Backbone as CSV, one residue per row, in Angstrom:
resi,resn,N_x,N_y,N_z,CA_x,CA_y,CA_z,C_x,C_y,C_z
1,MET,-175.577,19.117,-106.260,-175.948,19.894,-105.916,-174.295,20.383,-104.193
2,LYS,-174.358,21.786,-104.707,-173.187,22.201,-104.044,-173.150,22.699,-102.918
3,GLU,-172.210,21.872,-102.296,-173.007,22.349,-100.746,-172.916,23.906,-100.439
4,LEU,-173.672,24.888,-99.540,-173.160,26.068,-98.813,-171.941,26.018,-98.073
5,PRO,-171.226,27.280,-98.445,-170.075,27.456,-97.851,-169.608,27.690,-96.311
6,VAL,-170.874,27.989,-95.824,-171.035,27.869,-94.536,-171.110,27.147,-93.765
7,ILE,-171.893,26.033,-94.744,-171.740,24.550,-93.655,-170.217,23.513,-93.690
8,GLN,-169.438,24.088,-95.607,-168.799,23.677,-95.088,-167.527,24.343,-93.638
9,LYS,-167.714,25.305,-93.867,-167.235,25.959,-92.973,-167.457,25.576,-91.236
10,THR,-168.274,25.182,-91.211,-168.622,24.930,-89.994,-167.806,23.462,-89.791
11,TYR,-168.467,22.525,-90.418,-167.482,20.817,-90.324,-166.116,21.541,-90.245
12,GLU,-165.389,21.832,-90.732,-164.148,22.472,-90.678,-163.613,23.093,-89.642
13,LEU,-164.451,23.641,-88.928,-164.626,24.512,-87.862,-164.345,23.222,-86.326
14,MET,-165.330,22.260,-86.592,-165.813,21.739,-85.748,-164.973,20.296,-85.882
15,LYS,-164.176,20.019,-86.775,-162.880,19.029,-87.436,-161.593,19.532,-86.351
16,TRP,-161.448,21.140,-86.269,-160.352,21.059,-85.969,-160.650,21.687,-84.286
17,TYR,-161.891,21.997,-84.074,-162.328,22.141,-82.865,-162.214,21.083,-81.840
18,ILE,-162.546,20.137,-82.008,-163.283,19.107,-81.233,-162.128,18.262,-80.836
19,PRO,-160.929,18.021,-81.121,-159.363,17.536,-80.721,-159.091,18.314,-79.260
20,ILE,-159.438,19.895,-79.545,-158.347,20.734,-79.050,-159.596,20.410,-77.258
21,LEU,-160.800,20.287,-77.714,-161.158,20.343,-76.459,-161.380,18.734,-75.768
22,ASN,-160.751,17.919,-76.795,-160.038,16.803,-75.968,-159.249,16.438,-75.146
23,ARG,-158.526,17.402,-75.276,-157.073,17.699,-74.732,-157.539,18.587,-73.327
24,LEU,-158.164,18.995,-72.963,-158.974,19.609,-71.854,-158.773,18.505,-70.583
25,PRO,-158.650,18.994,-69.234,-158.339,17.752,-68.501,-160.202,17.814,-68.417
26,ARG,-160.667,16.653,-68.246,-161.595,15.874,-67.706,-162.971,16.408,-67.154
27,ASP,-162.398,17.170,-65.840,-163.809,18.234,-65.354,-164.378,19.393,-66.322
28,HIS,-162.999,19.749,-67.216,-163.634,20.753,-68.291,-163.721,20.396,-68.988
29,ARG,-163.608,19.238,-69.849,-163.969,18.724,-70.934,-165.289,18.420,-70.731
30,PHE,-165.927,18.032,-70.243,-167.398,17.519,-69.783,-168.357,18.970,-69.190
31,ALA,-167.979,19.728,-68.658,-168.678,20.733,-68.583,-168.211,21.943,-69.204
32,VAL,-167.314,22.214,-69.878,-167.452,23.321,-71.051,-167.230,22.470,-72.389
33,GLY,-166.819,22.103,-72.867,-166.803,21.184,-73.778,-167.913,20.850,-74.143
34,THR,-168.651,20.024,-73.401,-169.929,19.195,-73.880,-170.900,20.459,-74.465
35,ARG,-170.807,21.599,-73.409,-171.582,22.624,-74.040,-170.897,23.047,-75.522
36,ILE,-170.031,23.246,-75.675,-168.892,24.242,-77.128,-169.944,23.297,-77.837
37,ILE,-169.750,22.081,-77.928,-169.983,20.727,-79.482,-171.211,20.938,-79.488
38,ASN,-171.980,20.902,-78.464,-173.804,21.037,-78.739,-173.662,22.540,-79.236
39,ASN,-173.268,23.398,-79.259,-173.331,24.181,-79.772,-173.235,24.714,-81.028
40,LEU,-172.055,23.756,-81.122,-171.878,24.088,-82.633,-172.327,23.161,-83.472
């Protein structure tokens, strides 16, 4: 079964964005970064 394009694009977005969030200062990473990751 072929994966839905939206699922693949969402996975690629997360794969690209999570390392960027991990480079944030600790306070921002846990406050903002965690919320962004959970919403993705």
